[in-house]
C-alpha positions in Angstrom: 0.0 0.0 0.0 1.1 3.5 -0.8 1.8 5.7 2.3 -0.5 8.6 3.0 2.1 11.4 2.7 2.4 10.5 -1.0 -1.3 10.7 -1.5 -1.8 14.0 0.2 -1.2 16.7 -2.4 -0.5 20.3 -1.9 -4.0 21.3 -2.8 -6.7 21.7 -0.2 -9.2 19.4 -1.9 -8.2 15.7 -2.2 -10.3 13.6 -4.6 -10.6 9.8 -4.4 -12.1 8.1 -7.4 -13.9 4.9 -6.7 -13.3 2.7 -9.7 -10.1 2.6 -11.7 -11.8 1.6 -15.0 -12.4 3.6 -18.1 -14.9 6.1 -16.6 -12.7 6.7 -13.5 -9.6 7.2 -15.6 -11.5 9.7 -17.9 -12.6 11.7 -14.9 -9.1 11.7 -13.5 -7.7 13.0 -16.8 -10.4 15.7 -16.9 -9.5 16.9 -13.4 -5.8 16.8 -14.2 -6.2 18.8 -17.4 -8.3 21.6 -15.9 -6.4 22.0 -12.6 -9.2 23.8 -10.9 -11.2 21.1 -9.0 -8.5 19.6 -6.8 -6.0 16.7 -7.0 -6.8 13.1 -7.5 -5.0 11.4 -4.7 -5.9 7.8 -5.5 -8.1 5.4 -7.3 -9.9 2.9 -5.0 -10.8 -0.4 -6.6 -11.5 -4.0 -5.6 -9.8 -5.5 -8.7 -6.7 -7.4 -7.4 -5.0 -6.9 -10.8 -5.2 -3.2 -10.4 -4.5 -2.7 -6.7 -0.9 -1.6 -6.2 -0.4 -0.3 -9.8 -0.1 3.3 -10.8 -2.3 4.8 -13.6 -0.9 8.0 -15.1 0.8 8.8 -11.8 -2.1 8.0 -9.6 -1.9 5.0 -7.3 -4.6 2.4 -7.2 -5.6 1.4 -3.6 -7.9 -1.3 -2.4 -10.0 -3.1 -1.6 -12.6 -0.4 -0.9 -13.6 -1.9 2.5 -10.0 -1.9 3.8 -8.7 1.5 2.7 -11.7 3.7 3.2 -11.0 3.8 6.9 -7.7 5.6 6.4 -9.0 8.2 4.0 -11.6 10.9 4.2 -10.3 12.5 7.4 -10.6 16.0 6.0 -13.9 18.0 5.5 -12.6 18.9 2.0 -12.0 15.3 1.0 -14.3 14.2 -1.8 -15.1 10.7 -3.1 -16.5 10.2 -6.7 -18.1 6.8 -7.5 -17.1 6.2 -11.1 -18.6 2.8 -11.8 -21.4 3.5 -14.3 -22.2 -0.2 -14.8 -22.4 -1.1 -11.0 -25.7 -2.5 -9.8 -27.7 -0.5 -7.3 -26.8 -2.9 -4.5 -23.1 -2.3 -4.9 -23.5 1.5 -5.1 -25.5 1.2 -1.8 -22.6 -0.8 -0.2 -20.0 1.6 -1.4 -22.0 4.6 -0.2 -22.5 3.1 3.3 -18.7 2.3 3.5 -17.8 5.9 2.6 -20.3 7.4 5.0 -19.2 5.2 7.8 -15.6 6.3 7.2 -16.4 10.1 7.5 -16.6 11.0 3.8 -19.0 14.0 3.9 -18.7 14.7 0.1 -19.8 11.8 -2.0 -20.5 12.3 -5.7 -21.5 9.8 -8.4 -20.9 9.7 -12.1 -24.1 9.3 -14.2 -24.9 5.9 -15.6 -23.3 4.9 -18.9 -26.5 5.7 -20.7 -26.0 9.4 -19.9 -22.5 9.5 -21.1 -23.6 9.6 -24.7 -20.4 10.2 -26.5 -18.4 7.8 -24.4 -16.5 10.5 -22.5 -17.1 11.3 -18.9 -16.5 14.8 -17.5 -16.0 15.9 -13.9 -18.8 18.4 -14.4 -21.2 15.6 -14.9 -20.6 14.2 -11.4 -23.3 15.1 -8.9 -24.0 14.6 -5.2 -25.3 11.1 -4.5 -29.0 11.0 -3.6 -31.6 8.3 -2.7 -32.3 7.5 -6.3 -28.8 6.0 -6.7 -29.3 3.4 -4.0 -33.0 2.7 -4.0 -34.9 0.2 -6.0 -33.7 -2.1 -8.7 -30.6 -1.6 -10.9 -31.6 0.6 -13.9 -31.2 -0.8 -17.4 -28.1 0.3 -19.2 -28.5 1.7 -22.7 -25.8 2.9 -24.9 -27.2 6.1 -26.4 -24.2 6.6 -28.7 -25.8 4.3 -31.2 -29.4 4.9 -30.4 -29.2 8.6 -30.8 -27.7 8.4 -34.3 -31.1 9.5 -35.7 -30.7 12.9 -34.0 -27.3 13.8 -35.4 -27.5 17.0 -37.3 -31.1 17.4 -36.4 -33.1 20.2 -34.8 -34.8 18.9 -31.6 -37.8 20.6 -29.9 -38.5 19.7 -26.3 -41.8 20.9 -24.7 -41.7 21.1 -20.9 -38.0 21.4 -21.1 -37.8 22.9 -17.6 -39.5 19.9 -16.1 -37.9 16.7 -14.7 -38.3 14.6 -17.8 -37.7 17.4 -20.3 -34.6 18.7 -18.6 -33.0 15.2 -18.4 -33.8 14.6 -22.1 -32.0 17.9 -22.8 -28.9 16.7 -20.8 -28.8 13.4 -22.6 -29.4 15.1 -26.0 -26.7 17.7 -25.5 -23.9 15.4 -26.5 -26.0 13.3 -28.8 -25.0 15.2 -32.0 -28.1 17.3 -32.4 -27.5 20.5 -34.3 -29.9 22.5 -32.2 -31.8 22.0 -29.0 -35.0 24.1 -28.5 -36.0 24.3 -24.8 -39.7 25.2 -24.8 -41.7 26.0 -21.7 -44.0 28.6 -20.1 -42.0 28.9 -16.9 -39.1 31.3 -17.4 -37.3 30.3 -14.2 -37.3 26.5 -15.0 -36.2 27.2 -18.6 -33.5 29.6 -17.5 -32.2 27.0 -15.0 -31.8 24.2 -17.6 -30.4 26.6 -20.2 -27.7 27.8 -17.8 -27.0 24.2 -16.7 -26.5 23.1 -20.4 -24.2 26.1 -21.0 -22.0 25.2 -18.1 -21.8 21.6 -19.4 -20.9 22.9 -22.8 -18.2 25.2 -21.3 -16.7 22.0 -19.8 -16.6 20.1 -23.0 -20.0 18.3 -23.1 -21.8 18.7 -26.4 -20.1 22.0 -27.1 -21.0 22.0 -30.8 -24.7 22.0 -30.2 -26.7 25.3 -30.3 -29.1 25.6 -27.3 -32.1 27.9 -27.7 -34.5 28.7 -24.8 -38.1 29.5 -25.9 -40.8 30.9 -23.6 -44.3 30.2 -24.7 -47.6 28.6 -24.0 -48.6 25.5 -26.0 -52.3 26.5 -25.5 -51.6 29.4 -27.9 -52.4 27.8 -31.2 -51.1 30.7 -33.4 -47.8 30.9 -31.4 -47.2 27.1 -31.5 -47.8 27.2 -35.3 -45.4 30.1 -35.7 -42.6 28.6 -33.5 -42.7 25.2 -35.1 -42.5 26.8 -38.5 -39.7 29.2 -37.4 -37.5 26.6 -35.8 -37.8 24.1 -38.6 -37.4 21.4 -36.0 -37.1 17.8 -37.2 -38.1 16.1 -33.9 -40.5 17.0 -31.1 -40.4 15.4 -27.7 -43.6 16.4 -26.1 -43.1 16.3 -22.3 -45.2 19.3 -21.2 -48.3 18.6 -19.2 -50.2 19.5 -16.0 -49.7 16.2 -14.1 -50.5 16.5 -10.3 -53.6 14.4 -10.0 -55.2 15.9 -6.8 -54.4 19.4 -8.0 -55.9 18.7 -11.4 -59.0 17.4 -9.8 -59.4 20.9 -8.3 -58.6 22.5 -11.7 -60.2 20.1 -14.2 -60.8 22.6 -17.0 -57.2 23.7 -16.8 -56.0 20.1 -17.1 -58.0 19.5 -20.3 -57.2 22.9 -21.7 -53.5 22.5 -21.3 -53.0 18.8 -21.9 -55.5 18.1 -24.6 -55.6 21.3 -26.6 -51.9 22.0 -26.1 -51.1 18.6 -27.6 -53.6 19.2 -30.4 -51.8 22.4 -31.3 -48.5 20.7 -31.4 -49.8 17.8 -33.5 -51.4 20.2 -36.0 -48.2 22.1 -36.4 -46.1 18.9 -36.7 -48.3 17.6 -39.5 -48.4 21.0 -41.3 -44.7 21.5 -41.3 -43.7 17.9 -41.8 -41.9 17.3 -38.5 -40.1 13.9 -39.0 -40.7 12.5 -35.5 -43.2 13.4 -32.8 -43.0 11.5 -29.5 -45.6 12.0 -26.8 -44.6 11.2 -23.2 -47.6 9.4 -21.7 -48.5 7.9 -18.4 -50.1 4.9 -16.7 -52.8 7.3 -15.5 -54.1 7.1 -19.1 -55.1 3.4 -18.6 -58.7 3.0 -17.5 -58.5 6.6 -16.1 -60.3 7.5 -12.9 -59.2 11.2 -12.9 -59.6 14.1 -15.2 -55.8 14.2 -15.6 -55.8 10.5 -16.6 -58.6 11.2 -19.1 -56.7 14.1 -20.6 -53.6 11.9 -21.2 -55.7 9.1 -22.6 -57.2 11.7 -25.1 -53.6 12.8 -25.9 -52.7 9.2 -26.8 -55.8 8.9 -29.0 -55.0 12.2 -30.7 -51.5 11.0 -31.4 -52.8 7.9 -33.1 -55.4 9.9 -35.0 -52.7 12.3 -36.2 -50.5 9.4 -37.3 -53.2 8.5 -39.9 -52.6 11.8 -41.6 -48.8 11.6 -41.5 -46.7 11.8 -44.6 -44.4 8.9 -45.6 -41.3 10.4 -43.9 -43.1 11.1 -40.6 -43.4 9.0 -37.4 -45.9 10.0 -34.8 -46.0 7.9 -31.6 -46.4 7.8 -27.9 -44.3 6.2 -25.1 -46.1 5.3 -21.9 -44.5 4.6 -18.5 -45.4 4.8 -14.8 -44.0 6.9 -11.9 -40.6 8.4 -12.2 -38.5 8.6 -9.0 -37.3 12.1 -8.3 -39.5 13.9 -10.9 -41.0 17.2 -9.8 -43.9 16.6 -7.5 -43.3 12.9 -7.2 -43.2 10.9 -4.0 -39.4 11.1 -3.4 -39.1 15.0 -3.1 -42.2 14.9 -0.9 -40.7 12.3 1.5 -37.3 14.1 1.6 -39.1 17.4 2.5 -41.1 15.6 5.2 -37.9 14.1 6.7 -36.2 17.6 6.7 -39.2 18.9 8.7 -38.9 16.0 11.2 -41.7 13.9 9.8 -44.0 12.2 9.7 -43.9 10.7 6.2 -47.4 10.5 4.8 -48.5 7.3 3.0 -52.0 7.2 1.5 -52.5 3.4 2.1 -50.2 0.7 3.4 -51.0 -1.5 0.3 -50.6 1.2 -2.3 -47.9 0.3 -4.9 -46.5 1.9 -8.0 -44.1 1.0 -10.8 -41.0 3.1 -10.6 -38.2 4.1 -12.9 -35.4 6.7 -12.5 -35.5 9.8 -14.6 -32.3 9.0 -16.6 -33.5 5.5 -17.3 -36.9 6.7 -18.5 -35.4 9.3 -20.7 -32.9 6.9 -22.2 -35.7 4.5 -23.1 -37.8 7.4 -24.5 -34.9 8.5 -26.7 -34.3 5.0 -27.9 -38.0 4.5 -28.6 -38.0 7.7 -30.7 -35.2 6.3 -32.8 -36.8 2.9 -33.5 -40.4 3.9 -33.3 -42.8 3.5 -36.2 -45.6 5.8 -37.2 -48.8 5.1 -35.2 -47.0 2.9 -32.8 -47.6 2.7 -29.0 -44.7 1.9 -26.8 -44.6 0.8 -23.2 -41.5 0.9 -21.0 -41.0 -2.3 -19.0 -40.7 -1.1 -15.4 -40.2 -4.4 -13.7 -42.1 -5.2 -10.5 -44.1 -2.6 -8.6 -42.8 -1.2 -5.3 -45.0 -0.6 -2.2 -45.0 3.1 -1.2 -44.7 2.1 2.5 -41.5 0.2 1.7 -40.1 3.1 -0.2 -40.8 5.4 2.7 -38.9 3.1 5.1 -35.9 2.9 2.6 -35.7 6.7 2.3 -35.7 7.2 6.1 -32.9 4.7 6.4 -30.9 6.5 3.6 -31.1 9.6 5.7 -29.4 7.7 8.6 -32.6 7.4 10.6 -34.8 4.7 11.9 -38.5 4.3 10.7 -41.0 4.8 13.5 -38.2 5.6 15.9 -36.7 8.8 14.5 -39.2 9.5 11.8 -42.8 8.3 12.0 -44.9 7.1 9.0 -48.6 8.1 9.0 -51.3 6.4 6.9 -53.6 9.2 5.7 -55.9 7.6 3.1 -56.1 7.8 -0.7 -56.6 11.2 -2.3 -59.2 12.0 -4.9 -58.3 10.4 -8.2 -55.8 7.9 -6.7 -55.9 4.1 -7.0 -54.1 1.5 -4.9 -52.6 0.0 -8.0 -52.0 1.7 -11.4 -52.1 -0.7 -14.4 -49.7 0.0 -17.1 -51.8 -1.4 -19.9 -55.2 -2.7 -20.8 -55.5 -6.4 -21.3 -56.6 -6.0 -24.9 -53.5 -3.8 -25.6 -51.5 -7.1 -25.3 -47.9 -5.7 -24.8 -45.3 -7.6 -26.8 -41.6 -7.6 -26.7 -39.5 -5.7 -29.3 -35.9 -6.4 -30.2 -34.9 -3.7 -27.7 -34.7 -4.5 -24.0 -37.3 -2.9 -21.8 -39.3 -1.5 -24.7 -42.7 -3.2 -25.4 -45.2 -2.4 -28.1 -48.9 -2.1 -27.4 -51.7 -3.1 -29.8 -53.2 0.0 -31.3 -56.8 -0.1 -30.1 -59.4 1.4 -32.4 -61.0 4.7 -31.4 -63.4 6.2 -33.9 -62.2 9.5 -35.4 -65.7 11.0 -35.4 -66.1 10.1 -31.7 -62.8 11.7 -30.8 -63.3 14.8 -32.9 -66.8 15.3 -31.6 -65.6 15.2 -28.0 -62.8 17.6 -28.7 -65.2 20.1 -30.4 -67.6 19.8 -27.4 -64.8 20.5 -25.0 -63.5 23.5 -26.8 -66.1 26.1 -25.7 -65.6 25.0 -22.1 -61.9 25.6 -22.3 -61.9 28.7 -24.6 -64.5 31.5 -24.5 -67.0 31.3 -27.3 -69.5 34.2 -27.9 -72.1 31.7 -29.1 -72.0 29.7 -25.9 -70.8 31.9 -23.0 -72.6 29.7 -20.4 -70.2 26.8 -21.2 -66.9 28.7 -20.5 -65.1 27.1 -17.6 -68.2 25.0 -16.8 -66.8 22.2 -14.7 -70.1 20.3 -14.4 -70.5 20.2 -18.2 -66.9 19.1 -18.6 -67.3 16.2 -16.2 -70.6 15.2 -17.9 -68.9 15.0 -21.3 -65.9 13.1 -20.0 -68.0 10.6 -17.9 -70.3 9.9 -20.8 -67.2 9.1 -22.9 -65.0 7.3 -20.4 -66.9 4.6 -18.3 -64.1 4.2 -15.7 -64.2 7.9 -14.9 -68.0 7.7 -14.4 -67.6 4.6 -12.2 -65.1 6.4 -10.1 -67.2 9.5 -9.5 -70.3 7.3 -8.8 -68.2 5.4 -6.2 -67.3 8.7 -4.5 -71.0 9.6 -4.3 -71.7 6.2 -2.8 -69.0 6.7 -0.2 -70.3 10.2 0.6 -73.8 8.9 1.0 -72.6 6.1 3.3 -70.9 8.7 5.5 -74.0 10.8 5.5 -76.2 7.9 6.5 -73.8 7.0 9.4 -73.8 10.5 10.7 
């Protein structure tokens, strides 16, 4: 073993890279060239063939379990886990070892699917969080090949400031796209992702791409038409949507106005200006929907399939459906972390409630791959493995925070909220998901939905969402909206009737 005086450099910040493989060596080279982040004191690895060697002047120490205890004694010491292919279980073990041995700064390199061009940069390393050590091991996808269809193209991302949209932008940055258009109505979120991408570019990630922020509202039909024409975009990833189920139950007209008509505007413009690929990001809430949000996303799926009938030969219009995304804005993970910060309790709606989960990078990698292989009018489903109980997730997050469930932080069962189900199906039985040649990407059967039925419903919803002089009484009429949707969607009607039954039972008891 190398003695510690050799490892301690003159710089105040000492960096230890966990993993002496290609990714670790690339990170070390990046740090050495830029000379501003600190000094790499050592690699730490379990490979017996590497332990005791020197790579580009940097010693390789190990095994991790043995050497971690003599390192990390300074508050400035930093550990970077650079093993992109490591399973979640191993990442969890390494994290616990480092934490136990007083490493207060632990970063992790993104999974290999996020290192699109095969080169890792120190700037891509981020603080480790619960996503990295919870759940199953994410699927690994090499985007270098699967993003070939985007090289030299103009890519338009709606909702680019959101969790999914911003991660798509990060992965696309080094994917060879000529231009990235970041479209959203929130100036702060668009500004944030724009600045982040510019920092990445300054450090060598996708520096040849042109990144363009665009503030706008997809409900504005004329503006959407103008901007799609002006940008001459080749590909649209449509991520924008109002998505918080309980909130949308309180704002039902807004959910339909934004999600349905915003999508319709984009589809109309995509067809008009011959956009090569249009990919809608859909959700399990669209399956047998029991909320207005779910119905709005189901209608978006149907509109995509309807638009695909009118696509030209060089166009492919499709949707990709998946379940809950760990860490996305408004999802369960940020909620739990906030509750822990406030001392608890963690609130779980039902002890039996379960959801399918996928990490943001994993979902985005699969979406990008689906966009490349997807055919016009196709419906794709991301295989999300086995569902996870929300209660179990709550316990894991408490433990990640170094606390004990029910001892340090309590967990409270509060009951399901309006529009929530104990179990969210990912597909209808008749959709019959079948495997594709690509791992974790399934194709759904395109179920028939009459064009006249769809168009009629959209036309009836329009005066509710947008003021019409000929029918002013319909504008923002929530009751009429629900009547139209319940008449068209039996599962929504059944849900609201069940609520009435429950309310009647409570009244009778009282």
